[in-house]
N, C-alpha and C positions, 0 to 999 in steps of 0.2 A: 503492500499499500504507501502511496506517495502523499503525505503531507506537506499543504501548500502554505508557504508563512505569507502572515500579515503583515507585512512592513510595518502598520501601524503598532501594533505591540510587541514588535519582536525586539528583545533588549539588544538585539546585535545590527540592527539595523541600520546603525550612525557608523560603525563598525566596515558595515558590508558596504556601503556607499563609499566609505574611504579609500578601501582596498581596491575597490574594482573602479573609483571614479579620478583618484586624485594620487595613490599609489598603488596601482595595480601589479599583484607580485605575488607568487609562489616562493617556496621558502624550503630548501630540503635540512633533513636533519639525520644523523649518523650514529650509532650507537652498537656496541658490542654486547651480544646477548650472550650467557651463558648458558651452554646445551648440553652440560655433560650428562645429566639425567637423562632428558630428554633422548639424547644418542642410544645410551647406554639401555633405557627401556623401549627401544623401536630393536635394536640388533638382537635384545633377548628375547622379542616374540617375531623375529626373522618380517618386519615391517619397514617398507622405503621410509627414509628421512623426509622426503619432501613434501607429502601431504600433512606431516605431523607440523613442518613449518606452516604452511597453506592454513591449517586450522588453527593454530595458536594466533595467527594474524589477523585471520577474518574474527575470531573470537574478540578479540582487541577490538578491532574496527566495528564490532558491531554492537559493542556494548559503551561507543560512546560517540552521540546523535550529530556532534559537528562534523565526523568523519564520513556520515551517511548523507553528507547534502548533494545535490543536484537541481536537473530544470527539467521540466515534463516538454511535452509536445508543443507546449503555446508558448515554452522558454519562462514559465513563472519557478520561481526558486522556491524548493521545496527539501524534505529528507525522506527519507524512503525509511519504511519500519524495518526493514534487512537491505544487505548489499550480499551480493555473490562474487567469490575472488573468481578474477578472469586473470590466468597463470599462464606460464609460455612453457613448450616441452621443446625442446633439443632435436635435431634429426641429426645422428651422425653421419649419415653418408652426405647430406648436403649444406651440413654445415647449419641449416638456416632453422628457424624455430615458425612453428606455430602456438596460436592464442586459442585456450580451452577454458569454459568455465564450468564450475560445478557448483549448484547451488547450497547452500551452505545450511550446516544444521549443527546445533548444539552438541547433538550425540556424536561423537568422534567415531565408534565403530562404522555409524552406517556412513559419514561424510567419509572415513577414507576408502570405504565399499566403492562408495560412489566415484571419486575421484579414481582411484586406479580402473574400474570400468570405462571411465569416458578416456581417461589415457590409453587403453587399450584398446578404445575401439576407432578411436581418432586420429592419433598420433603417427599412424602408418599414412595417412590419407595425404599428408602433406598439406601445402597451403597456408596463407596465413590465419585463416576460421576457418576450418575445416565442420564446423558444426553449424553455420552460415552466420545470420547478422547475431550481435551479442544484445543480451536483454539490457536496458537501460539503467537497473540497480545493481554496478557491477562497480567491485574498486579493483586496484590492478596490483598483479605479484610478480615476479620475475627474479630469476637466480641466475647471476654467473658464477658458476661454481669454479672456474678456471681463477680465479683472481679473489686473495682474502684485501679488499681495500678498506682505504680507512675513510673515504668520502664516496658521494656518489650525488649526481645533480643531474637531472635531465632538462634541455631549453624546447618547451611547447613554442612552435611557430605560429600560434594560432591568434584568435582575439585574448586570448589570457585569460579566458572565462570558464576555464575547466576546473569542475569543483571535486571529483574524486580523489583519492588518495593514491599514489604510485608507490608501489614499496618494491624493495629490490635488499635479495640479499645477496651475499658473496660466500668464499670460500671460507668454511670455519677451520681452525688454527688450535696447535694446543700451547697453552699459557700457563704457565705454574702449575701442568696437570690439567689444566681445566680446559674443555672445547668451548672456543670464542667464536660466533657467530657475528660478522658485520651485517646489520640493518641497516636498512636507510627507507625514509620518506619523504614523499614530496606530497607538500602542501599549498591550498590556495589560502593564502592569508585572509582573504574575504571571509570565508566560515570556520577558519583553525588558526589558534595563536600557540606559541611554543607551550602551555601548559595541555593540550589537546598533544602534541606532539610527543612531549615527556610522559603523560597519562596512557597513551598507546605504549610507547616500549615498556612502560612500568607494567602493564597487564599481560605483555608478551614475557617480560621476563619472570613473572610470577606463575602463570603456566606452565614455564617451560620446567620450573623448578616443582610444581606441584604436577606433575607429568602422572604421577600414578593413583591418583585421585581421581583421574577422565579417562587413560587411555583405554582401560577395558569397559568401558562404558558404565 
């Protein structure tokens, strides 16, 4: 469901207008996430790590209303009750990628099974969007597993009004016995501030630490 914002009663209306009309901008933040427990739990159960990362990211996004903003077909600003991860899968033969999406579910086993099924069905077909047109209520997630970056920035040469989060993870590395994953998020300042970015990372880290509480459903 999409909830249209009433500018007259929106406590963020002044900020939205400023970062759209006077200083239109997006910003990026990169944080190292400790995935030691997450990785161990996945290996113990024979699970792929990528769907777990998709899950803890999507769970954090859906817990923060400001990360679920977008526009409807008439261009009206609002927020979705839920957004689904649109994520990349890499094709080793062509060195290209496809973007897939899987409906988010807070029940991890169900979400994991759905992600694996979508990857198995569509990743071999090639093309940018083998599932066809993506739904409007998505956020973006991609992986660069060949590099453990310290910062990540995307430059969108559009009207600068894209509101959905763009999230990128890199190659994890071992630091003092812990596995650290570089995770970056790009947000539009009109709808999300530094607090929202920090809250996203806090929730992601919390989910990684408490993996044993949700991984088995």
